[in-house]
C-alpha positions in Angstrom: -29.9 81.6 43.1 -27.0 79.5 41.8 -24.6 81.5 39.8 -21.8 79.6 38.0 -22.9 76.1 37.8 -21.4 73.1 36.3 -22.9 70.7 34.1 -22.0 67.3 32.7 -23.3 66.8 29.2 -24.0 63.0 29.5 -24.6 60.6 26.3 -28.2 59.4 27.1 -27.8 57.1 23.7 -25.5 54.5 25.4 -27.7 54.1 28.6 -30.2 51.7 26.7 -31.3 49.6 29.8 -29.3 51.5 32.3 -30.4 50.8 36.1 -31.2 53.5 38.5 -28.3 52.4 40.5 -26.0 53.4 37.6 -27.6 56.6 37.1 -27.1 57.1 40.9 -23.2 56.1 40.6 -22.7 58.5 37.8 -24.5 61.5 39.3 -22.9 61.0 42.7 -19.5 60.8 41.0 -20.2 64.3 39.0 -21.5 65.7 42.2 -18.4 64.8 44.2 -16.2 66.4 41.6 -17.9 69.9 42.2 -20.1 69.3 38.9 -23.7 70.6 39.5 -25.8 68.8 36.7 -25.7 66.7 33.3 -26.5 68.0 30.0 -28.3 65.2 28.6 -27.5 64.9 25.0 -30.4 62.7 23.3 -30.8 61.3 19.9 -33.9 61.3 17.5 -34.1 57.8 17.3 -33.3 56.3 20.5 -36.4 54.4 21.8 -35.3 54.5 25.2 -34.9 58.1 25.6 -38.0 58.9 27.5 -37.4 56.2 30.2 -33.9 57.3 30.5 -34.7 61.0 30.9 -37.4 59.8 33.6 -34.6 58.0 35.4 -32.2 60.8 35.0 -34.4 63.6 36.7 -35.9 61.2 39.4 -32.4 60.3 40.6 -31.0 63.6 40.3 -33.7 65.0 42.4 -32.3 63.2 45.1 -29.1 65.1 45.3 -28.8 68.6 46.7 -29.1 70.8 43.8 -28.1 68.7 41.0 -29.3 70.1 37.8 -30.3 68.8 34.5 -31.1 69.9 30.8 -31.7 68.7 27.5 -29.4 68.8 24.5 -31.1 67.6 21.2 -28.3 66.0 19.1 -28.9 66.5 15.3 -26.1 64.8 14.3 -27.4 61.3 15.2 -29.7 59.4 12.9 -33.3 60.4 12.8 -34.9 63.5 12.4 -36.2 65.8 15.0 -39.6 67.2 14.5 -41.0 70.5 16.4 -43.8 68.3 18.1 -41.3 65.9 19.5 -39.2 68.6 20.7 -42.1 70.6 22.1 -43.2 67.4 23.8 -40.4 66.3 25.4 -39.2 70.1 26.6 -42.8 70.3 28.3 -42.4 67.1 29.7 -39.7 67.8 31.7 -38.9 71.7 32.0 -40.8 71.6 35.5 -39.3 68.7 37.1 -37.3 69.6 40.4 -34.1 69.1 38.8 -34.4 71.2 35.6 -31.9 73.9 35.2 -33.6 77.3 34.4 -32.7 80.8 33.4 -35.1 83.5 34.4 -37.5 80.8 34.9 -36.9 79.5 31.2 -35.6 75.8 30.8 -32.1 75.8 29.4 -32.1 74.0 25.9 -29.2 73.2 24.1 -28.3 71.3 20.7 -25.2 69.2 19.1 -25.6 70.9 15.7 -28.9 71.4 14.0 -28.3 74.9 12.3 -30.4 73.8 9.2 -33.6 73.7 11.9 -33.6 77.3 12.6 -37.3 77.6 11.2 -38.3 74.7 13.5 -36.7 76.6 16.6 -38.7 79.7 15.9 -41.9 77.5 16.1 -40.7 75.7 19.3 -39.9 78.8 21.3 -43.6 79.9 20.3 -45.0 76.7 21.4 -43.2 75.6 24.5 -45.6 77.3 27.6 -43.3 80.0 28.9 -40.7 79.9 26.2 -36.8 78.2 26.5 -33.3 79.7 27.2 -32.1 78.8 24.1 -28.0 78.1 23.8 -27.3 75.5 20.9 -24.2 74.2 19.4 -24.0 75.4 15.8 -20.5 74.8 15.1 -21.3 73.8 11.6 -22.6 77.4 10.9 -19.8 79.0 13.0 -20.0 82.4 14.6 -20.6 84.5 11.4 -23.2 82.6 10.1 -25.0 82.2 13.2 -25.1 86.1 13.5 -26.5 86.4 9.9 -29.0 83.6 10.3 -30.3 83.3 13.8 -28.9 85.9 16.2 -32.5 87.0 17.2 -33.3 83.6 17.7 -30.7 82.5 20.2 -30.1 83.5 24.1 -26.6 82.4 23.4 -24.2 79.9 21.7 -22.0 76.8 22.7 -18.8 76.2 21.0 -17.8 72.6 20.6 -14.3 73.8 19.4 -12.3 72.1 22.5 -9.3 70.4 20.6 -6.3 71.6 18.9 -6.3 71.9 15.1 -4.9 68.8 13.1 -0.7 69.3 13.3 -1.1 71.2 16.3 0.4 70.8 19.7 -2.0 73.4 21.6 -5.2 74.5 21.8 -5.6 78.3 21.5 -8.6 80.8 22.3 -9.1 82.1 19.0 -12.3 80.1 18.7 -13.5 81.4 21.7 -12.5 85.1 20.7 -14.8 84.5 17.4 -17.9 83.8 19.6 -17.3 86.1 22.3 -17.0 89.1 19.7 -20.1 87.8 18.3 -22.1 87.3 21.5 -21.2 89.8 23.8 -22.2 93.0 22.4 -25.9 91.9 23.0 -24.9 90.6 26.2 -25.8 87.0 25.1 -24.4 83.8 26.9 -21.0 82.1 25.6 -20.9 78.5 26.5 -17.2 77.3 26.3 -15.9 73.8 25.3 -13.4 72.2 27.6 -12.1 68.6 26.9 -9.3 66.7 28.8 -8.6 64.4 25.8 -9.2 62.9 22.1 -8.6 59.7 20.4 -10.9 57.3 18.2 -9.9 54.6 16.1 -13.4 53.1 14.8 -12.8 52.4 10.9 -16.4 51.3 10.7 -17.5 55.0 11.2 -14.5 56.1 9.4 -12.9 57.5 12.5 -9.5 57.4 13.0 -7.6 60.3 14.7 -5.7 61.6 17.7 -5.8 65.2 18.9 -2.8 66.6 20.8 -4.1 66.3 24.6 -0.9 66.1 26.5 -1.2 69.1 28.3 -4.7 69.8 26.8 -7.0 69.5 30.2 -4.7 71.9 32.0 -4.2 74.3 29.3 -7.9 74.5 28.5 -8.6 75.2 32.2 -6.4 78.1 32.2 -8.0 79.5 29.2 -11.5 79.2 30.9 -9.7 81.4 33.9 -8.3 84.0 31.3 -11.7 84.2 29.2 -14.5 83.7 32.1 -17.1 82.6 29.7 -20.6 82.7 30.8 -20.8 79.0 30.8 -18.2 76.2 30.2 -19.3 72.6 29.1 -16.5 69.7 29.5 -16.6 67.4 26.7 -17.4 64.7 27.8 -18.9 62.6 30.5 -19.1 59.2 29.0 -18.2 59.4 25.2 -15.6 56.4 25.5 -15.4 55.8 21.8 -13.3 59.5 21.5 -11.6 58.8 24.7 -12.7 62.2 26.0 -14.8 60.7 29.2 -14.1 61.9 32.7 -16.7 59.4 34.0 -16.0 56.1 35.4 -15.8 53.2 32.5 -19.4 51.6 32.0 -18.8 48.5 29.9 -22.4 48.5 28.5 -21.9 52.2 27.5 -18.6 51.3 25.6 -19.1 50.9 21.5 -17.3 47.4 21.2 -14.8 48.3 18.5 -13.6 51.2 20.9 -13.1 48.5 23.9 -9.8 47.6 22.7 -8.5 51.4 23.4 -10.9 51.9 26.5 -10.9 49.0 28.9 -8.8 49.5 31.9 -7.7 53.1 31.1 -9.8 55.0 33.6 -9.9 58.7 33.1 -11.4 59.1 36.8 -7.8 61.0 37.8 -9.0 64.0 35.5 -11.6 64.8 37.7 -9.3 65.2 40.7 -8.4 69.1 39.5 -11.9 69.9 38.9 -12.8 71.1 42.3 -9.9 73.5 42.2 -10.5 74.9 38.7 -14.3 75.2 39.3 -13.8 77.1 42.4 -11.6 79.5 41.0 -13.8 80.0 38.1 -16.7 80.6 40.3 -14.7 83.1 42.2 -13.9 84.9 39.3 -10.1 84.6 40.0 -6.9 82.7 39.3 -5.6 82.5 43.1 -7.7 81.0 45.5 -7.4 79.3 48.7 -7.4 75.7 48.5 -11.1 74.5 48.4 -11.9 72.3 51.7 -13.2 69.5 49.2 -9.5 68.8 48.4 -8.2 68.7 51.9 -4.6 69.5 52.2 -4.0 68.7 48.5 -4.5 66.6 45.3 -2.8 65.3 42.0 -3.8 64.5 38.8 -1.7 62.5 36.6 -2.1 61.2 33.2 0.1 59.2 30.7 0.0 56.6 27.8 0.8 53.3 28.6 2.4 52.5 24.8 5.3 54.9 24.0 4.8 56.5 20.4 8.3 55.5 19.4 7.7 51.6 19.6 9.4 50.0 16.4 7.5 46.9 17.0 4.1 48.6 16.8 1.9 50.1 14.1 0.3 53.5 14.4 -3.1 52.1 13.4 -3.1 54.4 10.4 -4.3 57.0 13.1 -3.6 60.6 11.8 -2.5 63.9 13.7 -5.9 65.5 14.1 -9.3 65.3 12.3 -8.7 65.3 8.6 -4.8 65.4 9.2 -2.1 63.9 7.1 0.8 63.0 9.6 0.9 60.1 11.7 -0.5 60.6 15.4 2.8 59.7 16.5 4.0 62.8 15.4 1.6 64.8 18.0 2.2 62.9 21.0 4.7 63.4 23.9 6.2 60.3 25.8 5.5 62.0 28.9 3.8 61.7 32.4 1.6 64.8 32.8 1.0 65.8 36.4 -1.5 68.6 38.1 -0.8 69.1 41.6 -1.6 71.3 44.5 -0.6 71.2 48.0 -1.6 73.6 51.3 2.1 73.5 52.0 5.3 73.3 50.4 6.2 69.7 49.4 8.1 66.9 47.2 6.1 65.1 44.6 7.9 61.8 43.7 7.4 59.9 40.4 8.5 56.7 40.0 8.7 54.5 36.8 10.0 51.2 37.3 13.0 51.7 39.7 13.6 55.3 38.5 12.5 58.4 40.5 12.3 61.6 39.8 11.5 64.6 42.3 9.4 67.5 41.7 9.1 70.6 44.1 5.3 71.5 44.9 5.0 75.3 46.4 2.5 75.8 48.7 -0.9 76.8 47.6 -0.3 77.1 43.9 -1.4 74.8 41.4 1.3 73.6 39.3 1.8 71.4 36.1 4.7 69.2 35.3 5.6 66.9 32.3 8.2 64.3 33.2 9.6 62.9 29.7 9.9 59.0 30.2 13.6 59.2 28.7 14.3 61.2 32.2 13.4 58.0 34.0 16.0 55.5 32.6 14.5 52.7 31.0 11.3 54.4 30.3 9.0 51.1 31.4 7.8 49.9 34.6 4.9 50.7 37.0 4.1 54.3 37.5 3.8 55.4 41.2 3.5 59.1 42.4 3.8 60.2 46.1 3.0 63.2 47.7 2.7 64.3 51.6 2.8 60.6 52.4 0.1 59.3 50.0 0.9 57.3 47.0 -1.0 56.3 44.0 -0.1 53.6 41.4 -1.2 53.6 37.6 -1.0 50.7 34.8 2.6 50.1 33.9 4.3 51.8 30.8 5.6 48.9 28.5 7.3 48.3 25.4 5.0 45.5 24.5 2.7 46.0 21.8 -1.2 45.7 22.7 -3.1 42.7 21.2 -4.6 45.0 18.8 -1.1 45.3 17.1 -1.5 49.2 17.3 -0.5 51.8 19.8 -2.9 52.9 22.1 -3.2 56.5 21.8 -5.6 56.6 24.5 -4.2 57.8 28.2 -4.9 56.3 31.8 -5.5 59.1 34.5 -4.7 58.6 38.2 -5.3 60.6 41.2 -4.0 61.2 45.0 -6.7 63.0 47.4 -4.4 64.5 50.3 -7.0 64.4 53.8 -6.4 67.6 55.7 -4.8 67.1 58.8 -6.7 67.6 61.9 -4.9 70.7 64.1 -5.7 70.7 67.8 -7.5 73.4 69.1 -5.3 76.6 69.5 -2.8 75.5 66.8 -2.6 77.3 63.5 -3.2 74.8 60.6 -0.6 72.6 59.8 1.4 72.9 62.8 0.3 69.9 64.7 -2.5 67.0 65.0 -1.4 64.0 63.5 -5.4 62.9 63.0 -6.9 62.6 59.4 -10.4 63.3 58.1 -11.7 61.7 55.1 -9.7 62.1 51.6 -10.5 65.3 50.0 -10.6 63.1 47.0 -14.1 61.8 48.1 -15.6 65.2 47.5 -18.7 66.3 49.1 -21.7 64.7 47.3 -24.9 65.2 49.5 -27.1 62.1 48.5 -30.7 62.1 49.6 -32.4 59.0 50.0 -35.6 61.0 49.8 -36.7 63.8 47.8 -36.3 67.3 49.4 -37.6 70.8 48.2 -34.9 72.0 45.6 -33.6 75.5 45.8 -31.3 77.4 43.6 -32.2 75.5 40.4 -33.0 78.8 38.7 -30.1 81.5 37.7 -31.2 85.0 37.2 -29.5 87.0 34.7 -30.8 90.2 36.0 -27.8 92.4 36.9 -25.4 90.9 34.9 -24.8 87.2 33.4 -23.7 84.9 35.9 -21.0 82.2 34.9 -21.8 78.7 34.7 -19.6 75.5 34.2 -21.3 72.6 31.8 -19.7 69.2 31.2 -20.5 67.8 27.9 -20.8 64.6 26.4 -21.9 64.1 22.6 -24.3 61.7 21.4 -24.5 59.9 18.1 -27.3 57.6 18.3 -25.2 55.7 21.0 -22.5 55.4 18.7 -20.4 58.5 18.7 -20.3 61.8 17.2 -18.6 62.7 14.2 
């Protein structure tokens, strides 16, 4: 049994002609970040779906306990039918990498609340039934309860960002779902996201949601609520800037390339091993996971300040359906998550200016360093802790070639290797040898398939906690 698993919901619609090698890279990167699988979001009109799913399941089976499940996207172009859903679910439900709950394949959706009667038929026709946890945010908790409560095994809330005009995400939407689901012990899948910015006028999408502290805040929400499952939104939705996977150029929708290119979000993954370990342990205070060695740093910031007078805001608004400029909803800061096994000093350098921050032993901490505290507010960004340094792209007052402020962020990281301590000495008292950096993770890729264990979660004796990372498909274009 694997209680408390972590899934990354992956945009399959963006994978046309994707190679097995790319699937391997993505799965290895997710596995190394303590993620246990992908939620494979598929659209009804994508002709490459079957081949992509076959590749994904085949590659995942070569990793130790990396699991998958299908999420049917009803917001994408095309129409799902009962026959198609049944056939796809039947095709993959018994694959070695399929995630199951009590022997039933987990199935999810992005929207589709209007298909309630269809799902009743799907549940009858899939041999052995399914474990059904849809995202029907369009209906909302009350209508789900009124229209489909007996149909579902749980519900996923895609609400993972602050409202328009709000700087902070709250747990109020989560409370609405838990209040609806918990009386019948149904599963709550909680949405967590690092960021949101999209500017694709062709799709009438042009807004930013406050994200400076969102990634850290939302994981604290997880540890407060301890939901049954978590979906991180997203792995590879580059057009909405909430990707935590490495940038894959072939998956980037061309209009979004101007704010995605060179804006790596890899650094967001550096803090996952700590928070996922704490979540699985069911408590906030835990020893530093071995995967992180002697510590880790995750830092994210925007390279173009919002107060530039020589740059337009691109008509980007603060929040979906917002009315204020996005410049009102961002902070010109460097956001930093840090954890270390021993008390230490973290140094932030911007150009020639430095700021030192105290990091206490064993306690995860979050800092925001305003650019105004770093003299000229521009220059290369360098972060150093315990003798290890990372450098990110420069913050500059030059306007991007697009002529508008880039509201996307870049995320960088440091992994602190664990010191090798001579036998007989307490940890940290000696030994200068270094092991592999903690940021490299513990991905255990198998060149050949092996018998897989623990791909089934039992709910007997209580609902275990599971974490999922989500990416939403919009027929390879992005969701609305």
